[in-house]
C-alpha positions as CSV (number, residue, x, y, z in Angstrom):
1,X,45.7,122.7,116.1
2,X,48.9,124.3,117.5
3,X,50.1,120.8,118.5
4,X,49.4,119.4,115.0
5,X,51.4,122.3,113.4
6,X,54.4,121.8,115.7
7,X,54.4,118.1,115.0
8,X,54.2,118.7,111.2
9,X,57.0,121.3,111.3
10,X,59.2,119.0,113.4
11,X,58.5,116.0,111.1
12,X,59.3,118.1,108.0
13,X,62.6,119.3,109.5
14,X,63.6,115.8,110.5
15,X,62.8,114.5,107.0
16,X,64.8,117.4,105.4
17,X,67.9,116.7,107.6
18,X,67.7,112.9,106.9
19,X,67.4,113.6,103.1
20,X,70.5,115.8,103.2
21,X,72.6,113.3,105.1
22,X,71.5,110.4,102.8
23,X,72.6,112.2,99.6
24,X,76.1,111.0,98.5
25,X,78.6,113.8,98.9
26,X,82.0,113.8,97.2
27,X,85.0,113.8,99.5
28,X,87.2,116.8,98.9
29,X,90.0,114.9,97.1
30,X,93.4,116.5,97.2
31,X,95.7,114.9,94.6
32,X,97.7,118.1,94.1
33,X,101.5,117.5,94.3
34,X,104.0,114.9,93.2
35,X,103.7,111.2,93.8
36,X,106.4,108.5,93.3
37,X,105.6,104.9,92.3
38,X,106.6,102.5,95.1
39,X,104.7,99.3,94.3
40,X,103.2,97.6,91.3
41,X,101.2,94.4,90.8
42,X,100.0,93.0,87.5
43,X,97.4,90.2,87.3
44,X,97.0,88.4,83.9
45,X,94.8,85.6,82.7
46,X,97.0,82.5,82.1
47,X,95.2,79.2,81.6
48,X,98.4,77.3,82.7
49,X,98.7,79.2,86.0
50,X,97.1,77.9,89.2
51,X,93.6,79.4,89.3
52,X,94.1,80.8,85.8
53,X,95.7,84.0,87.1
54,X,99.4,84.8,87.0
55,X,100.6,87.7,89.2
56,X,103.7,89.7,88.7
57,X,105.2,92.0,91.3
58,X,107.9,94.0,89.5
59,X,109.9,96.4,91.7
60,X,110.0,100.0,90.4
61,X,113.8,99.8,90.1
62,X,113.6,96.7,87.9
63,X,110.6,97.8,85.8
64,X,110.8,101.5,85.7
65,X,110.8,104.7,87.8
66,X,107.7,106.8,87.7
67,X,106.5,110.0,89.2
68,X,103.2,111.8,88.7
69,X,102.7,115.5,89.3
70,X,99.0,116.3,89.6
71,X,97.1,119.6,89.5
72,X,93.4,119.9,90.1
73,X,91.2,122.7,88.9
74,X,87.6,121.9,89.8
75,X,86.5,118.9,87.7
76,X,89.7,118.9,85.6
77,X,92.7,116.8,86.8
78,X,96.0,117.3,84.9
79,X,98.7,114.7,85.3
80,X,102.3,115.0,84.3
81,X,103.9,111.6,84.2
82,X,107.7,111.1,84.1
83,X,108.8,107.5,83.5
84,X,112.5,106.6,83.4
85,X,113.0,103.4,81.5
86,X,116.5,102.2,80.8
87,X,117.9,105.6,81.8
88,X,115.7,107.3,79.2
89,X,113.2,109.9,80.5
90,X,109.7,109.6,79.0
91,X,107.3,112.4,79.8
92,X,103.6,112.1,79.3
93,X,100.7,114.5,80.0
94,X,97.1,113.5,80.5
95,X,94.0,115.5,81.4
96,X,90.9,114.0,82.9
97,X,87.5,115.8,82.9
98,X,85.5,114.4,85.7
99,X,82.1,115.7,84.8
100,X,80.5,112.3,83.8
101,X,80.5,113.3,80.1
102,X,82.4,111.6,77.3
103,X,85.4,113.5,75.9
104,X,87.8,112.6,73.0
105,X,91.5,112.4,73.7
106,X,94.7,111.3,71.9
107,X,96.9,108.5,73.1
108,X,99.8,106.4,71.9
109,X,103.4,106.8,72.8
110,X,104.8,103.5,71.6
111,X,102.5,103.2,68.5
112,X,100.7,105.5,66.1
113,X,98.7,108.2,67.8
114,X,95.0,107.5,67.9
115,X,91.8,109.3,69.1
116,X,89.6,107.6,71.7
117,X,86.8,108.5,74.1
118,X,87.0,108.7,77.9
119,X,84.5,109.4,80.6
120,X,85.5,110.5,84.1
121,X,83.6,111.0,87.3
122,X,84.2,111.6,91.0
123,X,83.7,108.6,93.3
124,X,81.2,109.0,96.2
125,X,82.1,105.8,98.0
126,X,85.8,106.6,98.4
127,X,88.2,109.6,98.1
128,X,89.1,109.6,94.4
129,X,87.8,109.4,90.8
130,X,87.3,106.9,88.0
131,X,88.0,107.1,84.3
132,X,86.8,104.7,81.6
133,X,88.7,104.8,78.3
134,X,89.9,102.5,75.6
135,X,88.4,99.4,77.1
136,X,89.9,100.0,80.6
137,X,88.7,101.3,83.9
138,X,91.1,103.4,85.9
139,X,90.2,104.0,89.6
140,X,92.4,106.6,91.4
141,X,91.9,106.6,95.2
142,X,93.7,108.4,98.0
143,X,94.3,106.9,101.4
144,X,92.5,108.4,104.4
145,X,95.7,110.1,105.6
146,X,96.3,111.5,102.1
147,X,99.8,110.1,101.8
148,X,99.3,107.3,99.3
149,X,97.6,107.1,95.9
150,X,96.4,103.8,94.4
151,X,95.7,103.6,90.7
152,X,93.9,100.4,89.8
153,X,93.4,99.6,86.1
154,X,91.1,96.8,85.0
155,X,91.0,95.7,81.4
156,X,90.1,92.7,79.3
157,X,92.0,93.6,76.2
158,X,95.4,92.5,75.0
159,X,98.4,94.5,76.1
160,X,101.3,93.6,73.8
161,X,103.9,95.8,75.7
162,X,102.9,94.0,78.9
163,X,104.0,90.7,77.6
164,X,102.1,87.4,77.7
165,X,98.4,86.9,78.5
166,X,95.5,89.3,78.9
167,X,96.0,91.8,81.7
168,X,93.1,91.7,84.1
169,X,94.2,94.2,86.7
170,X,97.2,96.4,87.3
171,X,97.6,98.1,90.7
172,X,100.1,100.9,91.2
173,X,100.8,102.5,94.6
174,X,102.3,106.0,94.8
175,X,103.6,107.9,97.9
176,X,103.2,111.7,98.2
177,X,106.5,113.5,97.8
178,X,105.3,117.1,98.1
């Protein structure tokens, strides 16, 4: 009887430890600070291009300069974006609620302001988060050393300011400044 109880307690403890380790846990993402854009790639659908995809790699100096200052407060991430285009400074503020729920937000800096819905969540497979809004998925991930931030945007809708073709994917790489 005593042996049976010891085996049951031991087996129960093993199962409990295994269940805890199998549950996905969010990495403690630290995006706080200022990040400067250093690399960008835009992939577009183009039936005339080899393989149907056209890739553009503009340099930040030629395209625009951009920095993002990020503040995290629990499941709320606030981003202050500063873009310098043609010597003109264009500030933009965005706030992402990463609770898996849908939230309305206003957007539009080059056209009439509109209201849309966005849903954000923390990622469990990598260090970062994902936001789905206005027909696009934005995946923000931090490198293991915490010094670079990659923002990958996937979309299938037309992007007139981006020029020709349908954008399929845009990848922006930022380095931590402070």
